[in-house]
N, C-alpha and C positions, 0 to 999 in steps of 0.2 A: 504493500500500500504506499510505502514512502518513496519519494523521488530523490534524486541526487541533489536538487535545488533546494532542500529543506535543511535547516539547522536545528538541533535539539534545544529545547528550552527547559532549564532546570525547574522542576516542580517542587513545592512544599506542601505539606499536608498537616492538618491538625484534627484533633478528634475531642469529644466530650464524653469521657467514660462514665461519668456520673449519670448522664442522661442518655443511656441506651447504646453507648458506644458510637454515636452519631459522628460522622465526618463533618466538620464545620467549615473547612477550608481546603481547597485544592488550587493553588495559585502558582503563576510563574510568568515571567515575561511581561509584567504589569497587567495580568489578566487573572481574575477569578473565575474559575470554571463551574463552581457550584452555585446554583440559583438559591435564593432565600426568599422566603415569604414571611414578612414581618407581622407582628401582632398576633401570633397564633397561640401564645402562652404554652409552647411547646415543652418547656422545662417543668411544667406543672403536671405533665401527663403521668398517670399511675397505671399499674397493671390492670387491665380489664377496661381502660378507657378506649373510646374510638380512636382510630389513627389520626395523628395531627400532621397535617401536610405543611411542614415548615421548611421544606427544601433540605440542602445539604445531601449527604449520603446516608441512608438508613440501612442497618443490618436487618435483613428479614430472614427469620429461621423459626420454626420448621416449615412454614408455609409463607406464601406472598399474600394471596386472597384467602378468603374463607375465615375460619375461626382458630385463633384470634387474628383479626385483619392485620396484615403485615407481620404476622408472627408474634412470638413471645418476648424477643430480646430487646426490641426497640424502646420499650417503656420501662425497662428495668435498669438498675444500677450495675455496672460492670466493676469488678474489682481489679485495680491496677497494681501490678507487681514491680513495674519499673516504668521509665518514661515512654516506652515503646510497646509494652505488653499488657493486656488486659484480658480478664477471664469472666465468663458468666456461667453460673451452675444452675441447672434446673433439674427437676426429678428424673427426666428422661435422658439428659445429655449435659455435657460440659463442653463449652466452646471457648478456645483461646485464640487470641489474634495478636500478631506482632506487626505493627505498622511503622514503616520507616520511609525516609526520603533521602537516603544516602546517595550522593553524587547527582542529585536532582531527578532520580528515578523513584517513583513511589511504588513500594512493594508491600502488600498485605499478605502475610502467611497465616493460614488458619489450620486448627487442629480440632476436630469434633470427636469426642469420646462418648460412646453409647454401647448399649447391648448389640451384639451382632444381629443382623437383620432389621435394625432400626431404619425406617424409611423417612426422609426428610427432603425438603426443598430449602435452598439458600439463594438469596439474591442480594447483590450490592445495589440497593435502590438509589442510584445516582440521578438526582434532578440537576440538569445542566443549565447554565445561563447562556443561551444561544440566540443569535439573531434570526429573523425569519428566512435568511439566506441560507442557513446552515444545512448540510446534508450528512446522512449516515451512509457510510460505506461499508458494504458487506459483499461476499461473493454472489454474483448473479446466479439465480436458479436454485439457491438453497431453499428448502421447504420452510414454510411459515404457517403457524397457527394464528389466524385472525379472529379476534374476539369482538362480539357485539357490544358497543358502547353507546354513542350518540352520533347524530348528524348524518352525513351522506354516506351510508353504508349499503351493502347489498340488501336487496329485498328479503323478507323473512323467508320466502320459499326457497332461497338458495342456501339456507343454513341447514346443517345435518339435523336429523330428528332430535338428538339429544340437546341441541342448541348451544353446546359448549364453545365450539370454534368452528371456523371455516378453513379447510386445508387449502393452501395456496402456495405461491413461490415468490421469491424476492426478485426484484424491488417493488413490484406493483401488484400486490395480491388483490384480486377481485377488482382490478383497475385502479386502486388507490396508490398513488405514488408515495409509498411510506418512507423512502429514502429522503424525501424533501420535508424539512422540519418547519415549514412555513410556505406562504404566509398564512396568518390566522384566518380560518374559515368557518369557525364554529362547529368543528368536529372534535371528537375525542375517540381514539382508537387504542386498543391494547393488542399487542402481538408478541409472539415468541418465535425467534429465528432459531429453528432447530439445529442442534449440533453445530453451533456457530460460536466458537470460543474467543474469536478475535474480531473486532470491529474498530472503525476509525470514524470520528466526527470531524468534519471539515467545516470551518466557519471563517470566511474570509481568508486570510493568510494563515490562520491557526489551525493546527491539527492535534487532536487528542486520541491516543490509541489505548484501548482496553483490552487486555489479554488475560485469559483465564486458563490456568493449568491444573489438571487433576487427573490422575490415572484411574481408569476402569470406572468412571462416573459419567452420566449424561451431562454434557456442557452446552449451554445455550446462551443466547442474549435476549432479554425481554426489552420490549419498546413501549413506552406509554407516550403517545403523541397527542397531547391535549392542546389544540389550537383554539383556545377559548370556547370549548364545547362542554366543559364540565367544571363545576357542578351546574345544574340547570338554573339555579336561582341567581348565583353571582359567579359566572364562569371566568376563569383566568387562564393564562398561558402557562403551561409546565411540560417540560420534555424530560422523560426518564429514559436513560440508556443504562441497561442493568444486566451486567454479567451474572449468570446464575448456574447453579447445579440443579438440573431437572429440565423438564420440558413442557410444564403446565404452570399456571399460576396458583392453583389450588390444590393442596396436597390431597384433599378428599376426593378429588376427581382424577388422581394420577393412576394410569393404567400400567401394566408391565413395562418396565424400562423408562417410565416417565419421571421417577424419582431417584435421588441418590439413595444408596443403601450401605449400611455399615457392614464391613466384611467380618471374617471370623476373628481377625486380630482385635476388633473393638475400637478402631479409629480410622477416620478419613482425614487426609491432609490435602490442602489446596493452596494455590498461590494466585493472587491478582496483581497484575503489573500494569501501571499507567505511565505512559510517556507522552511528552509534548514535543511538537516541532512547529516551526514557523517558515513558511516559504520565503525565498529572497524576493 
C-alpha cells in the first residue's frame, strides 16, 4: 500500500487505564488521528451503562455489539503494572495489553487468558478524525458482510432471511462505495471486511496503516461509516476503522469460524501495529 514517495511520520499514543483502557490520543506530524466527541461524560460510565460514544479508541471484548454493548472492558477500570502495561480481570478471562510508541511506531501487544474453548470477539474500536475526502484502502474483491443501519441501503427483499448481513465484496458492496468516507449524505453503514488484517486510511497527504497479527484466529477489519445518519434524533459524523479478531459484530450470532477461540494452552496473543506516512 505504501509508495516510494512517502515519508514515515512518528506517532505517539496515550491511554486512560482508569476508564476502560481507552486510547485518548494517536498523534504525529501535527495531526491528531483520533476523533473526540465532547460533552459525553464518558468518564462517569459504569459497568452496565449504555455505551458512551466519546471517540478515541475503545477496547471491545468479548463482543462488539450485543450484550453488553461494545463488550465488558470499556466501562471498567484497568490495573496498570507499569507505564505501558495494563490488565483487566473478569470472571471468564484476563486481558493484558502492552502499549508502546517506541521509534514512532505504535504497537499494542495483547494476551488473553481463559479456559480452552472460550469464544470471543475483540475489536480496536478506533474512531478517526477524517475529512470527507478520506478513503479506506483494502484489497479489491475481499468478502464483506454489510449490516443494515440507516439511509440509502439495499431494499429489504435483498437481505438474507435472517436479516443479519448482506454478503458482498469490497469496495462497493451492494453498490455502496464504502471506501469513500464522505461526503456526509445522511447514511450510516456497518460492515466487516472478512479475513482482512491490514488496511490503510488515506486523507489528503496523510496515511495511517493498521495491521493486526494473530496466529490461528480469524482476523478482519470492521467499518462504521456514519455520515450523519445516526442517531436519528441528532445525527453526527463518526468513522470507525476497527481491526478485529472475529468475523461478526455480535458474539451471540457467531457461527463456526466467526469468533476467536482459546486453544488448549489457555491463551491467545495478538499484536496491533499502527504506522503513519505523509506523501511528498
